[in-house]
C-alpha positions as CSV (number, residue, x, y, z in Angstrom):
1,M,27.4,1.4,1.8
2,S,28.3,4.8,3.3
3,K,29.4,6.9,0.2
4,K,26.7,5.6,-1.7
5,H,23.8,5.9,0.8
6,I,23.1,9.7,-0.1
7,I,19.8,10.8,1.5
8,I,18.3,13.4,-0.7
9,G,17.6,15.1,2.3
10,L,14.0,15.5,2.1
11,T,13.5,12.4,5.0
12,A,14.3,15.5,7.8
13,L,11.4,16.9,6.6
14,L,9.2,14.4,8.5
15,F,11.1,13.6,11.1
16,M,11.5,15.7,11.7
17,A,3.2,11.9,-13.7
18,C,-0.1,12.3,-13.2
19,G,-2.4,14.7,-11.1
20,G,-5.7,15.3,-10.3
21,S,-8.3,15.0,-7.0
22,E,-11.5,13.3,-6.1
23,G,-14.3,14.4,-3.5
24,G,-13.8,12.6,0.1
25,G,-17.3,13.6,1.5
26,I,-18.0,15.5,4.6
27,F,-15.8,14.6,7.7
28,G,-17.5,13.9,10.6
29,G,-19.4,16.5,12.9
30,S,-16.6,18.7,12.1
31,G,-18.1,19.9,8.8
32,F,-14.9,19.9,7.1
33,N,-15.4,18.8,3.5
34,M,-12.0,16.9,2.3
35,D,-10.9,16.4,-1.1
36,E,-7.6,14.7,-1.8
37,A,-4.4,15.8,-4.7
38,K,-2.8,13.0,-5.9
39,V,0.6,12.4,-7.9
40,T,2.3,9.2,-9.0
41,K,5.8,9.9,-10.7
42,V,8.3,6.8,-11.8
43,V,11.5,8.1,-13.0
44,S,14.6,5.8,-14.0
45,I,18.0,6.5,-12.9
46,T,19.3,5.9,-16.3
47,Y,18.1,5.4,-19.7
48,E,19.4,1.8,-19.6
49,D,16.6,-1.0,-19.6
50,N,15.9,-2.3,-16.4
51,A,17.4,0.7,-14.7
52,P,16.8,1.2,-11.0
53,Q,14.0,3.5,-10.2
54,C,12.6,6.3,-7.9
55,Q,8.5,5.8,-7.3
56,V,6.9,8.5,-5.7
57,N,3.0,7.8,-5.2
58,L,1.5,10.5,-2.8
59,Q,-2.1,10.6,-1.9
60,V,-2.8,13.7,0.6
61,K,-6.2,14.9,1.5
62,Y,-7.2,18.4,2.2
63,V,-9.9,20.7,3.1
64,K,-12.2,22.2,0.4
65,G,-13.1,25.7,0.3
66,D,-11.8,29.3,0.9
67,S,-12.4,29.5,5.0
68,E,-9.7,30.9,7.2
69,A,-9.9,27.2,8.9
70,A,-9.8,25.5,5.6
71,K,-6.7,27.3,4.6
72,A,-5.1,27.3,8.2
73,V,-5.4,23.3,8.0
74,N,-4.0,23.2,4.7
75,Q,-1.3,25.3,5.2
76,A,-0.2,23.4,8.1
77,I,-0.6,20.3,5.9
78,I,1.9,21.4,3.1
79,Q,4.2,22.9,5.9
80,R,4.4,19.5,7.7
81,L,5.0,17.4,4.4
82,F,6.6,19.4,1.9
83,R,7.8,22.8,3.5
84,M,6.3,25.0,0.6
85,D,4.0,28.0,0.8
86,S,1.3,29.6,-1.4
87,L,0.7,26.4,-3.7
88,T,-2.5,24.6,-3.3
89,M,-2.5,21.1,-2.3
90,Q,-2.3,19.6,-6.0
91,Q,0.5,22.0,-6.8
92,A,1.9,20.9,-3.7
93,V,2.5,17.6,-4.3
94,D,3.3,17.8,-8.1
95,S,6.4,20.5,-6.9
96,F,7.4,17.5,-4.6
97,A,7.2,14.7,-6.7
98,N,8.9,16.7,-9.4
99,F,11.8,17.7,-7.0
100,Y,12.2,14.6,-5.3
101,T,12.4,12.3,-8.6
102,S,14.8,15.6,-10.0
103,E,17.4,15.0,-7.0
104,Y,17.1,11.5,-7.0
105,K,18.6,11.2,-10.9
106,K,21.1,14.1,-9.9
107,N,22.5,12.9,-7.3
108,M,22.4,9.2,-7.5
109,A,23.0,8.2,-11.1
110,P,27.0,9.1,-10.6
111,L,26.9,7.0,-8.4
112,Y,25.2,3.9,-9.7
113,R,27.2,4.2,-12.9
114,E,30.0,3.3,-10.6
115,D,28.2,0.1,-9.0
116,R,25.9,-0.9,-12.0
117,A,28.4,-3.8,-12.7
118,D,27.5,-5.3,-9.2
119,Q,24.0,-6.7,-9.3
120,D,23.9,-7.0,-5.6
121,K,24.2,-3.1,-5.5
122,H,21.1,-2.8,-7.5
123,A,18.4,-2.6,-4.9
124,W,20.5,-0.1,-3.6
125,Y,19.0,2.5,-6.2
126,Q,15.3,1.1,-6.0
127,Y,14.1,4.4,-4.3
128,R,10.7,4.7,-3.0
129,Y,8.6,7.9,-1.4
130,T,5.1,7.0,-0.3
131,I,2.3,9.2,1.6
132,E,-1.1,8.1,2.1
133,T,-3.2,10.0,4.4
134,E,-6.6,9.5,6.3
135,T,-8.7,11.7,8.7
136,R,-10.8,10.9,11.7
137,E,-13.2,12.8,13.9
138,G,-11.4,13.1,17.0
139,K,-12.4,14.6,20.7
140,D,-15.0,17.3,20.5
141,D,-15.3,17.1,16.8
142,C,-11.1,18.0,16.5
143,L,-9.7,17.0,13.1
144,V,-7.7,14.1,13.5
145,Y,-5.3,13.8,10.5
146,L,-3.1,10.8,9.9
147,I,0.0,10.7,7.6
148,N,1.6,7.1,6.7
149,L,4.5,7.4,5.1
150,D,6.6,4.8,3.6
151,M,10.0,5.1,2.0
152,Y,13.1,4.0,1.0
153,E,16.8,5.4,-0.1
154,G,18.9,2.9,0.4
155,G,20.4,1.2,3.3
156,A,19.5,-2.2,4.8
157,H,15.7,-1.5,5.3
158,G,12.9,1.6,4.7
159,I,11.5,3.7,6.7
160,K,8.2,3.7,7.9
161,Q,6.4,6.5,10.0
162,Q,3.0,7.3,11.4
163,L,2.8,11.2,11.7
164,V,-0.5,13.0,13.5
165,M,-1.7,16.4,13.4
166,N,-4.8,17.3,15.3
167,F,-7.0,20.3,14.4
168,D,-9.9,22.3,15.8
169,A,-12.6,22.3,14.0
170,K,-13.9,26.2,14.0
171,T,-10.5,27.7,13.8
172,G,-8.4,25.3,11.5
173,K,-5.6,25.8,14.4
174,Q,-3.4,22.9,14.9
175,I,-3.7,21.8,18.8
176,G,-0.4,21.0,20.2
177,L,0.3,19.6,24.0
178,D,0.6,23.1,25.3
179,D,-2.9,23.6,24.3
180,L,-4.1,20.8,26.3
181,F,-2.3,20.8,29.4
182,V,-1.4,23.3,32.5
183,Q,2.0,24.2,32.6
184,G,4.5,22.3,34.1
185,Y,2.7,19.2,32.8
186,Q,6.0,17.9,31.4
187,Y,6.8,15.7,34.1
188,P,3.7,14.1,35.6
189,L,3.2,13.3,32.1
190,N,6.2,11.8,31.3
191,D,5.4,9.6,34.6
192,L,2.1,8.4,33.2
193,L,3.6,7.4,30.0
194,M,6.3,5.5,31.7
195,A,3.6,3.7,33.7
196,E,1.8,3.0,30.7
197,L,5.0,1.7,28.8
198,R,5.7,-0.6,31.7
199,A,2.2,-1.9,32.0
200,Q,2.1,-2.6,28.4
201,T,5.5,-4.2,28.4
202,K,5.0,-6.0,31.9
203,C,8.3,-4.6,32.7
204,V,8.7,-3.4,36.5
205,S,11.9,-1.8,36.3
206,L,13.9,0.7,33.9
207,D,16.9,-2.5,33.9
208,E,13.9,-4.9,32.3
209,L,12.8,-2.0,29.9
210,H,16.3,-1.6,28.5
211,N,16.6,-5.5,28.3
212,Q,13.6,-5.4,25.6
213,G,15.2,-2.3,23.8
214,Y,13.4,0.6,25.0
215,L,14.7,3.8,26.2
216,L,18.3,2.8,25.8
217,T,19.5,6.0,24.7
218,M,16.8,8.5,26.3
219,D,14.1,9.2,28.6
220,I,10.5,8.9,27.9
221,Y,8.9,11.8,27.0
222,A,5.6,13.1,25.3
223,P,6.0,13.1,21.9
224,Q,3.6,16.0,19.6
225,N,2.8,13.0,17.7
226,F,-0.6,12.1,19.3
227,I,-4.1,11.5,18.4
228,L,-6.8,13.3,20.1
229,G,-9.6,10.6,20.5
230,D,-13.0,10.5,22.0
231,D,-11.8,8.8,25.3
232,G,-7.8,9.6,25.7
233,I,-4.6,10.7,24.3
234,T,-2.7,8.0,21.8
235,F,1.0,9.3,21.9
236,I,3.1,7.5,18.9
237,Y,6.6,6.7,18.7
238,N,8.0,5.8,15.5
239,P,10.8,3.2,15.3
240,Y,13.8,4.7,16.6
241,E,12.6,7.2,18.8
242,I,12.1,4.9,22.1
243,A,12.7,1.4,20.9
244,P,14.6,-0.4,17.8
245,Y,13.4,-0.5,14.5
246,D,11.9,-4.3,14.8
247,K,9.7,-2.8,17.2
248,G,7.9,-0.8,14.9
249,N,5.6,1.8,16.3
250,T,5.0,2.5,20.3
251,E,1.2,3.4,21.1
252,L,0.8,4.5,24.6
253,T,-2.8,5.4,25.2
254,L,-3.8,7.5,28.3
255,S,-7.5,8.1,29.3
256,Y,-8.7,11.4,29.8
257,S,-9.5,10.3,33.5
258,I,-6.2,9.7,34.2
259,L,-5.0,12.8,32.5
260,G,-7.7,15.1,34.4
261,K,-5.6,16.7,36.8
262,I,-2.9,18.2,34.5
263,M,-5.5,18.9,31.4
264,K,-6.7,22.4,31.0
């Protein structure tokens, strides 16, 4: 399906209709008051009966209010998910849904017309793009923001990813690894992650990890995709990052006691 499998171009943003919102309540000790922007949009590839469809379902939590911290959090989320500026969260989800479905029809309808006589290819054009988000309270009342992405744009299978953002509860600043660790942390942190991966997989050598499908084309690394929990940091690797698709997500948790020597 090489010429048929045209990615709309938005997948890279994360690897990287009805609207409205409803209250989400106070978020833990951080005091963030959460709300949610929603949109559901379904578009048929042609006007024919039983034509394939593109379904977009977005449920994106955001911080209510006009404080600088709220603005910082919301802008970071909008940038991460949609690469947009100067929009409210509801405007951003609406704009994304409209653009995605429009690009689907423009790019895929001509190809579908060539293939529509072949029922085996019908499923290739049945696109979906779903985002669901949740929040939890992390270390020192930080806001842990989890993004669950489920998409299909043709091919053998869809793509599922979990993306995480951590925010300082007072300033709304996103927390990265450089904010947590001392200079030169990369090598010792990688060693700790490798030890945890070996323990989790019960592998004593790199060859054994290779035999299980891990680290075939890359070395271990610390991703910016992590959960800043109360007792430790959980590093999340999505499919294909350090292991094949059939392994699903790989999660490696290191306690703060283990990380103590390299943390600020």
